[in-house]
N, C-alpha and C positions, 0 to 999 in steps of 0.2 A: 419557527426556526427555518422555514423554507428560504432558499436563496432567491427564488422568484426571478430567475434569469430570463431576460429578453435578448434574443439574438442580435437585436440592433442596439442594445444598451451600451452606452459609452464606456462604462467601467471595464467590460470585457475586451473591447477593441483597444483600450488604452493600457491593458494589463501586460506586464512583461512575463515571458514564459519561464518563470523561475519561482520556486517556493523556498522561503527562508525559514531557518530556525532562529529564535531570538535568544538573548543572553541569560535572562533571569526571570524572576517572578513577576516583574512588570517592566515596561519599556523605559529605557533611559532616553534623555532628550535627543541625543544624536541618532539613535535608532528610529525614534518616532519621526523625526524630520526626514531621514533617509527613506523610510518606507513610504511616507506621504509623497515624496518627490518621485521615487522610482516606480511605485505602484506594482509590486509583485503580484502574481496570481493568487498566492495564498501563503500559509504558514504551517510549520510542523512543530509540535510540542515534544519536549524531552523531559526527563526527570528533573533537570535543573529549572524547569518552568513550573513545577508542580509543588503546591503546599496544601491548600485546603480547597474544598469545592467553591467557596465564595471567591477565593483568590483566582482560581482557574477561570471561572465565569467572567471575572473582571478583566483578566488578561485577554481572553477571547474577544470580548467587546472592545478592548483597547486596540488590539491588532486590527480588527475589522474597521475600526474608526480611522485608522491611518490611511486606508485605501478607499474609504468612503462607500463600501458596500459589503454585503454579507458573503465575503469570500470564503473559499474552502479552508477549513482548519483540519490538519491531519495529526495523527498520532500512531504510534506502534503499540497496540494493545492486543497482542496475540494470546496471552496467557502463559503460564510457566515462567521461564527466565526472561521473557521479553514483555514486560509490563511497565508502563510509565506511571499509571495510577495504581497506588499500592495501599495496603492497610496502614494506619487505622481508618482512614477516611473512605477507602474503597475496598471492595471485595477482591480477593485474589482468585484467579481462575486456573484451572488445570491446564497443563501443556497439551499440545495436539496428540502426542503419543498415547495419552490416557484414553482418548476416544477411539484410536485405532485398535487398542487392545480390547476395549469394550465391544467394538464392532465385530472383531474376530470371534468373540464369545457369543454375541447375539446382535446381528446386523440392525434389527429394528430398534433395540435398546440403544445401540451406539448412535444411530441417526437421531433418535429423540433427544439423547443427552447432548450431542453436539449442537443441535438446534436450540435447545434451552440455554446452553452455555453462551451461544452467540447472541441470543436475545438479551441475556443478562449483561454481557459486555456492551452491546449496542445501546441499551437503555442508559447505561452509565455514561457513555460518550454523548448521546443525544441530550441528556439532561444538562450537560455542560456547554452545549452549543458546538460540539465537535462533530463534523459531518463526514469525515473520511477516516477509515481505519486501514492501516497497512497490514492487512491480513485477508485471506489465508495464505499460508506457505504451501505451495503446491510442488515443492521440490521432492524428487525421488532419490533418497540417499542410497549410495552403494557401499558395499563393504570396503573399509579402509579409507573412506573419505574423511576430510576434516570434520570435526564435531561442531562447527559453527552452525550447521543446520540441526543435527542431532534430534532431540525430542521435540523440536519445533515442527517437524514433519509429521504427517498423519500416517506414520508407519513406513514400511518398506514394500508394501504391495500396491501395485499400480491401480488396481480396481478400487481398493479401499481409499486410497488418496483421492481418486476422482469422486467417489461417492460422498465422502466427508467434505472434501473441498467445495463441491457444488452446493451442499447443504449450508455450509458456512457462508459462502458468497451470497447465495440467494436469500438467506435469513438476514444478513446485513441489510440488503436492499429493503426487504419487507419490514425492517426495523428502523428505517429512515437514516441509515448510515451507508455510505458508499464503500464497498470493499476494494482493496488493492491486491490483486493476485500477484504473487511473487515467488521466485525471482525469475521471470520469464527471459529466455526459454528453458531455464533449469540450472540450479546451483548444486544439485545433489552429488555430482561427481567431483566437485572441487576438492583438491588435496591441500588447499591452503585457504586461509581466511582473507577475503578480498578487502577487509579493513586494513590488513597488514601487508598484503602481497597480491600479485596478479595470478589468480588460478589459471592453469592451462589444462584443457581437456583435449586429449588426442583421440578420443573414441570416434569410430567411423559414423558417417551421417545416417546410414540405414539403422544402426543401433539407437542413435539419439532419437530418430523419428519414432521408433517403436516404444521408447521408454520415456526418457526425460521430457521430450517435447509433447508426448501424447497426453500427459496430464493436463497441460494447458489447452491443447487442441480440443480435447473432449469437453472442456468447460466453455469453449467458444462455439459449440454447435448451435443450431437453430432451436429456439424455444418451441416446445410442442403446443404452446398456448396460442401464439400469434405468428409464428414463423420468423420472428425477428432474431437477430444474433444475440445470444446470451450476453456476449461481451459488451453490448451497448450499455449495460448498466454497471459494468466493472471498470475500474482503473487497473492498470498493470504497472509493475515496477521491474525494470531490467536487472539482469545479473552482470556484474563486472567480471565476466569470465571469458577467457579466450578459447574459442572452439576452432581448433586448427583445421577441422574438416570443412569449415565454411569460410573462415577468414583467418589467415595465418598471422596477421599483423595487429588487428584491433579487437578488443573485447566487445561483447554485444552492445554495450551502451554507446560505443563510438563507431559501430560497423554498419554501413549502409546496407550491405548484403543481409545481415542478420535482422536489422530492424524492418526493412522494406520487403524482403523476400521471406525469411524464416518466420518472423513474428506476424507481420501483417498478412501475408499470402498463404504460406504453408500451414501455419497454426490457425490463422483466421481471426486473429485478435484485432478488432476494430474499435476498441475502447480508448480512453485517454491514457497515454503512456508517459510515465515519468522515469527518469534515470535514477538509479540508486545514488546516494550521496557523492558529489564530485570530490569531496575531501578524502575519500578512501584512497589508501596507498596504491591500490590496484591501478588507479588512473595516473599516478605520478609520472610514468614515462611518457605521457601524452600531452605535455605542455603545462602551462600555468593554469590558474583557476579560470581565467577568462577563456583560454583556449579549450579547456575541457567543457565548459558550458556551451560555448559556440559550436564546438565539434559535435556534441550530442544533439543539439537542435538541428544542425545542418543535415544529419543523416535521418531525421524524422522523429526524434523524441518530441513529445508535445510540451514538456516542461522539465527543466533541470531542478534537481533537489540539492539545496545548498544549506546544509544543516548546522554549520558552525562558522566561526571566523570573527576576526577583528573588523572594525569599521572599514579599514583599508581593504581587507580581503573580500568583504561582501560588496564593496564598491567595484572591485575587480570583476566579481561574478556578474554584476549588473551590466558591465561593459560588454560581456559576451551574450547577454540575453536580449533577443529580439522581442518585438511585440507578439502576442499570440497570433498564430495563423488562423485563417477562417475554418479550416478543417478541424483544428484543435478546439476551437470554440464550439463547433457543432458536436464534437464528441463530448465535451464538457456538459453541454446542455442536455444531451440525450441521457447521460448518467444522472444528472441532477433532477431531471423530470421524473425519472423512475424512483429516485430516492425520496423526493419531497412530497410525493403524493401519499406517503405513509406517515407524515408528520402528525396529523391529527390523531391517528390511531394510537400513537405512542403515549398520548396523554391519558389513555384509559387502561394501560397495561398494569396489571397487578403484579408488580415485580417481586414482592415477597413470596407469592405463590409460585412464580416462575422459578425462583431460587430454591424453594422448598422441594419442588418437583425434581429439580436438577440434583439436589443433594441426595435424594432418595435413589437416584440411579448410579451415583458415583461411588467408587470405593471410599471408605471412610477417611483414608489418609489424604484424599484430594478435596475433601469438604472444608471450606474456609470457616 
């Protein structure tokens, strides 16, 4: 299941900096032809694309066949209310908040449980050929914020979010799945849902640096093992949030100051960075779909996320998508190199024991 990417391989240099969602359980002829011609970097799966394990495997193979290489396949499988793979074919997993509560009672038990939970999720994805999971959520919710984050967060304590978030991200990599830390630089203060509106955060920069941004910064510190940046193995997903202390006009996804200064320099994230879905209404004031895609890439996003749309709309998105930049290719390769070296190990995982050990640690109501 390794991508086996070569920096000089033609598929990467010919790939557009866009990741598409497809319509259904298999590709229609017009989709297949469009993807073959356009050559997006990869694809993201949603509930509309999921039926049975055999069907998902076939769709993953079909998607990769359109671009001619083992491109990244993404999914949102956080656990709790954000799960694309569901019973009866797949196990349900507890929301992040469950592990925060467990950690508060017993840190060692909380870390062990969240590690086993992540291994369980990762094995599920890996077995289907899915190589990127849009998790963990590192947002720090504040009192009165919109509940779009809610129990998706690892509690309300900065240190607990950092400890559990790091365990989840690193366990993903060790389980041959690339994690996507989100929603960088932080969605926890948003008073509205960016799917429906543009959240505006007026908090001062000093406070943001000490709280919201700190969860991401701490995960991007140097590894004690080899001194490399931890974020080399992570992808990141931006927040469609307006931070007036930094940029009074544009949300993070479209802000050069936030992408290049706040995220890349101040936080220190040097991994592959995708923008959240360009279809979200938070970006509606910033032009049509082509302009949103192009605008995010212009300020330093590595690839745009285009999750929905008619054929005409996805064609418009492609018009705004340039080919992958060399530094984006380098980031992609670094993450894939770290992920793929664990492929062989996943073949020997006793997943029944992993899940039995997990169930023994969880409150009974969270056991599937």
